[in-house]
Each structure stands twice: as C-alpha cells, then as structure tokens.
C-alpha positions, -999 to +999 in steps of 0.1 A: +104-685-658+101-718-665+079-747-647+098-778-636+077-806-639+044-791-651+016-809-669+005-801-703-027-779-700-041-795-730-029-836-730-012-841-695+017-849-705+055-836-687+064-806-701+096-797-716+118-765-709+133-756-749+144-724-763+140-706-791+162-675-803+171-674-763+137-674-749+133-705-725+099-715-729+076-751-715+066-776-750+049-806-754+073-819-772+070-850-783+029-852-773+008-824-784+038-797-797+016-771-777+040-741-761+032-723-732+044-686-727+054-664-697+040-633-695+057-606-721+076-635-735+052-637-763+059-603-776+094-611-779+088-645-801+054-630-825+070-621-859+084-645-880+116-625-879+121-635-843+115-671-841+139-701-851+127-720-874+149-752-864+130-752-833+093-740-848+102-773-873+121-797-844+086-788-820+065-797-854+080-828-862+078-843-826+039-841-828+023-875-815-014-866-807-037-850-828-059-831-797-095-810-803-094-772-789-132-778-774-124-779-739-107-746-717-078-756-699-066-747-663-030-726-666+001-748-658+015-719-635-021-709-617-037-744-616-070-730-596-072-704-627-092-713-662-078-699-690-101-675-714-098-686-749-097-655-769-083-643-802-046-635-807-051-600-829-073-578-848-074-602-877-093-628-852-081-656-868-064-674-846-074-689-810-052-684-781-057-696-744-046-666-719-043-666-681-061-636-662-040-646-632-003-646-645-006-633-682+005-665-696-003-679-734-006-715-744-006-719-782-017-753-792+001-772-822+009-745-854-010-713-842+025-694-834+031-704-869-010-688-880+002-656-858+032-652-884+013-652-911-007-626-898+013-596-898+044-592-910+052-561-878+044-549-853+038-514-869+012-535-893-003-555-865-009-520-843-026-507-873-047-533-877-057-531-842-063-492-847-085-494-872-109-524-863-111-497-828-121-472-854-148-492-870-159-508-839-166-466-817-162-443-839-196-438-839-199-447-804-171-415-795-185-392-822-225-397-803-200-392-769-187-363-782-216-344-788-233-352-763-205-341-739-206-305-756-240-303-753-234-310-718-208-286-714-229-256-733-260-266-703-236-264-674-221-229-687-256-214-687-263-225-654-228-213-646-235-176-658-270-179-638-256-180-607-231-153-616-263-128-621-280-142-591-250-146-567-220-118-581-190-124-570-187-096-546-210-117-523-188-147-523-169-152-493-134-146-502-141-125-531-146-093-511-128-064-497-150-060-471-166-084-446-156-118-435-125-136-454 
C-alpha cells in the first residue's frame, strides 16, 4: 500500500509513487533518492534479478540531495515510531532503517544496489545467516545441551528414589484396593 501525501523521513520532501517489477514503492524521486518498502515488499526486490534496472537508474539519476545518515528517522507510515538502524544481512555490510511497528524498511540511496551485491540468491543469504548463527551460538548451545543432560540425569535419579520410597501400589488410582 503506497502512502499518498507522505514526506520523506530523511529529507522531508514529498514521496512519489513509482513501480519496480510490479511493486509499487514510495520514493524520494528528485531529492535524496531513498525508497520506502512496506512490510514484506523488500523480499520481492532484494535480489538483483528481481529489480528493474531502469527504475534503479532513473532513481539514481534523480538524486539531487546528499544526506547524512547520522539522525534517527521516524517511520513515514507510523509517524511516532522511531525506526531502528540495523544490518540487512549476516554480512553486516548494509545498514537499513526498519520500523518495528509496521515492519517497513527505509533504504537510503544506493542501499538496494548494495544489498543486491551481497548474495546471488536467497539460498546463499540463508546459508550465510545459518553460518553466522552457528559461529555465534554453537558453544553456548553445546554447553546448554550438556547442562540439560546432567539435569535430566539428576531428575531421573530423584524419580527413581521416589519409586523406591513410594511404590506404585500406594499411588492413588494405581492399586486395585482402597480409594480410587
């Protein structure tokens, strides 16, 4: 859903509705050349083969303003939510602004092209994310697994002790005599 009459979060100029590969986007055409992606739209254009080269070239040529990325931006859709600046992928090469409220992304000029250069396809992106996850957490997960196995062994020992102290014949509902 494109936003009509909305201002650019980076330079406060009006956003223009443009289409790339059938996806309608709000862009700061003729100013800072940033792009607003509603929730999940970026997945439709995050690979180089998915984006319209003519759209990217026209947007790049339209850029007349140079902006700095030192200020935090308010979401153009949610107004009072300050977007978080975070890395787009495991390579940690491209920082983008992301709204936690609506899930949209603001990409500054050139960031989409840089995202395209990171991975050839979604499979390579997932493999890199899995590798980073394993590098970051494998030692901790292994330690937790060892701790869980030790806790399980202790729990089984306690359960066995209770079996000895309280045979099933004395557990209500397990005997043929007495209260059921």
